[in-house]
Structure formats: C-alpha cells, structure tokens
C-alpha positions, 0 to 999 in steps of 0.5 A: 151214015152222012153227017147231019148239016149244022142248022143256020143257028149254029156255027162251028168256031175255032177259038184257038188251039190247045197245048198240043197244037190241036184246034179248040172247037166251040158250037155258037147258037145265035137265034133271032127272038124279035126286034129291039124298040130301036129296030135292031134285032134281038138275039140270043147267043149261047156257046157250047163244047159240043154239037149235041149240047148245042142242038139241045139248047136251039131245040126247044127255042125253035119249037117255042118260037114256031108256037109263039111261046119263046122268050129272050133271056131276062135278067129280072130277078124274083125279088124284083117281080114280087115288088113290081107285081105287088106295086101293081095290084090295086088292092087295100093296104091290109090285103097287100100286106097279106100278099106280101107275106104270102110271098115272103118265102119265094123271095127268100128262097129264090130272091136273087135269081132270074125268075126265068130260072125257077122251075116246078122242082125249085117250087116243089121243094119250097113246098116241102121245106115249108111243110117240114118246117125246115125253113126259117119260117118254121112249119107252115100249113096248108092254109098258108102254103095255098095262098102263097101258091096263089100269089105265085101263080098270078105273078108268073101269069102276069109275067107271061103276059108281059113276055118275060115268061113262056110258061108258068111252072107254079100251075104245075104245083098242086096245092097242098091238102090239109091233111098232108101238113103237120098238125101240131097238137093245138094250144090248150085254151085258157078260159074262165069259169062263169064265177071268175067271169062275174068277178071280172065284170065286178072289178071293172065295174064303172072304169074305163075298161068296163066295155072292153070286159063286157064285149070280149067276154061277149065274144067280140074280136079285139078289132070289133071292139076298137071299131064300135061306134055308139051308132052301133048300139040301140039301147032302146031296141037292146041291139048291138050292130058289129060292122066296123073293125080297127086293124094295125098295119105293118107300119104301126098305124091303124085302119078302120074298115068293114068287117071282113066277111058277111057273117063278121057283120051282125046285129046281136041282142044285148043281154040285161046286164050289158045294156045296164053296162052300156047305159053307164058308159054312154052317161060317162061317155057324154060327161066326159065329151062336155068337160073336155070341150075343144080339147076332145079328140074324138069325132061326131060318132064316137068310139064306145071303147074310148081313151079319156082324150076321146079317141079310140083305143088301138087293138094292142093298147086294148091288149095291154089293159085287158091284161092288167085287169086280169092281173089286178083282179087275181085270175089266171093269166088269159089273153083278150082273145081268150076272153072270146074263147071263154064266151064261146065255151060257156054258150056251148057248155050251156047247151046253145046250138052250134050253129047259134054260136057261130052266128053269134061269134061271126063265123063263116060257118058251123064247121069253124066253131067245132074246130076251134071249140072242140074242147068244149063240145067233148065236155058237153058230150061227157056231160051227156053221158053223166046225164044218162048215168043219172037217168038209166042207173037205178039208185037202190039196186035189188039185192 
C-alpha cells in the first residue's frame, strides 16, 4: 500500500541527530487562521514527534476552518475573561456582586488557565466538587450551582462572538437537580411565644428601637424595615406599603432600591397596636426633627426607623440593636430574621391560610412559605389531631 502523502500543512523536518548518528525527525504543522490587523497572515504552528500526532492535531482544525469555527490559540485566562465579562455587563451593583459571587468557584478553580483549555469534563468536575463540598467553598446547593453555570454559559457565548472560543463547553453541562445536592437538615429556628412577643414589645415601648421590634415581629425583612419611609405609612387608612429596601454592598456602603419582586412589594393592613406604636413614633420623629434644626441629617421623606441624627439605620446596625434589645429583655437569643420567622409561625399556628401568610411575608408563592415554615405546619397538624381526639373520644366510656 502506497504511503499517504503529507498534507501541505505538515512538513517533515530533521532537527538534528541522536547519539547514534540517526536523524531526529519532527512533524511541524503550520495552519493559516486569518489575517492580523496589520495585514500579515496569522498562523498556528506546532511540532510533534510522530506523523500520527501531527495529523490528529491538524484534522479538527481543518474541519473547523471548513465550518467557519476555527479560532487561533489565545492566552486569555479564565480570570481575565471573567473580569472582562463582568465589567461589560450593564447591571445594578447588587446584581454585579451576585454575578461575581456566582463565578468565584470558576475563577478559584481555573483562574490562571487559558479559557480555551477548559473542557466539559473540567466543568463537570467542578460541579461535582461543589456538590460534594470538596472545594474551599464547602457544599453548594443546586440553587447556587445553576446560577454559576448560567453565568459561565453567557460568558463563553460572548467569547464565541468575539472569536476567542469555537464552542461553549458549559452548554454541554446540565443543570443540577435539587435532589442531586446534599440536603443537610435545616437548622432549628428559634421563635418567640406570643407571651414573649408581648414582653419584648413592652420593653422597647417609647424607645428608638420600638419600630424595629414592631416591624420584625410583623414579619418584615430587615432591609425592608430600614427602607421604610413615612410616605409608606398611612395612619388614617391604617396601611403600610412595603416598596423600598436598604441593602449592604461588598464595599461597606448601603444603597436604597425597590424590593426585588412583585410579591415583595405589598400593602399591608396595620393591626391596631401597630397604628398606636407608629402614631407615637411619628410624634417623636417630628419633635426630634424640629429640635435638631439644620443639624438634622434626614431627608424630606424621613425614615420610619431613624437614628437620633435623622439618618436611617443600616441593616447591620439594625441587627446589633435587635440583639441588644433581646439580651436586655432576658429572652432566648434569636436573630432579627428570626423575628420574621416568629411572625410567620404564630400566624400559621393561629390558623391563617398558607396563601395569606405568603402574601403577608412577600413570598413569591405559598410553596416558599411551606418549605421555610414546615415546622409550624407540623405543629398545626398535630394540634388538629388533638382536636379530633377531643371530638371523637368519649369522655365517660361505658363500662
């Protein structure tokens, strides 16, 4: 059988002689991959020990060139690619920070590598490590891994458009199912009893933190409490509109923005005790504002939860003030967010429909409420069983 002729892109070269005086042969592959900006040809050049290796390298390049898919080797690293992609996104600061966090495992795993070298198997191994918890980031759930994959797919699609990548290996990696990720038992949440709620409200009555405690125990998020303005309170109609939140950023500042979802933006009827509390707070706010004069740091539409200077509180400071109020009252230690859990739990135990509790809390659906507050539902069901006992058990059975 006649020996197959070398294609024009492969040259057989003698680069020297070995110790026995035999020629040392290499097979050099040179492929034109387009023109440079200065008009000169751009080439891919590699040497191999054997003709088989050279042909194996050349074959997919020629196939890609035929289909218009070939890209020249590029030393763009994963870290630089991620940084460039993030900086090109026209998104809010909070979303930018979320995208940055989504892609941190990618940068940590592949950072200095050329992005052209990242394969489907590489990404699959990263996903498995995040599920197993074998990375410095610990265990990641599907709800964290899938956004990472989504951002990585978008980044690589962008690089295809720029001619840096010919294919998107991230698109070959399937999203992780929720049941595929480890599900550690959720931590047991601390909540207050109705008696402890009354004790706490009485302790902070007429203090700077009265509205903080009130709104947490009415089920608002801390960012929502810090974002409340007096224009959101209608004491005549006895309603509260939740539409703003104050959120911390990674650089230590806070920004005011609208609540994230349609469900989070809501108007709630105020119970009578809340109307009384807010009426007292409003009078105190006006007195302090007038007494401060030009030193007042608040704006025209002031904060419902305000500092003595008139400025609003940051969420982190609200946490600290809540913790102090809990400690001073002598109640079991619980976080500000667990005040919200207290509100939801007590509502469910009082028999409020799940859909109503979800709407009050600003959840997107009752499914979210059910997942978070399953413990309260279990207690309610156990109470129902006791009720059946009371109804169906004969108090004085015949002997």
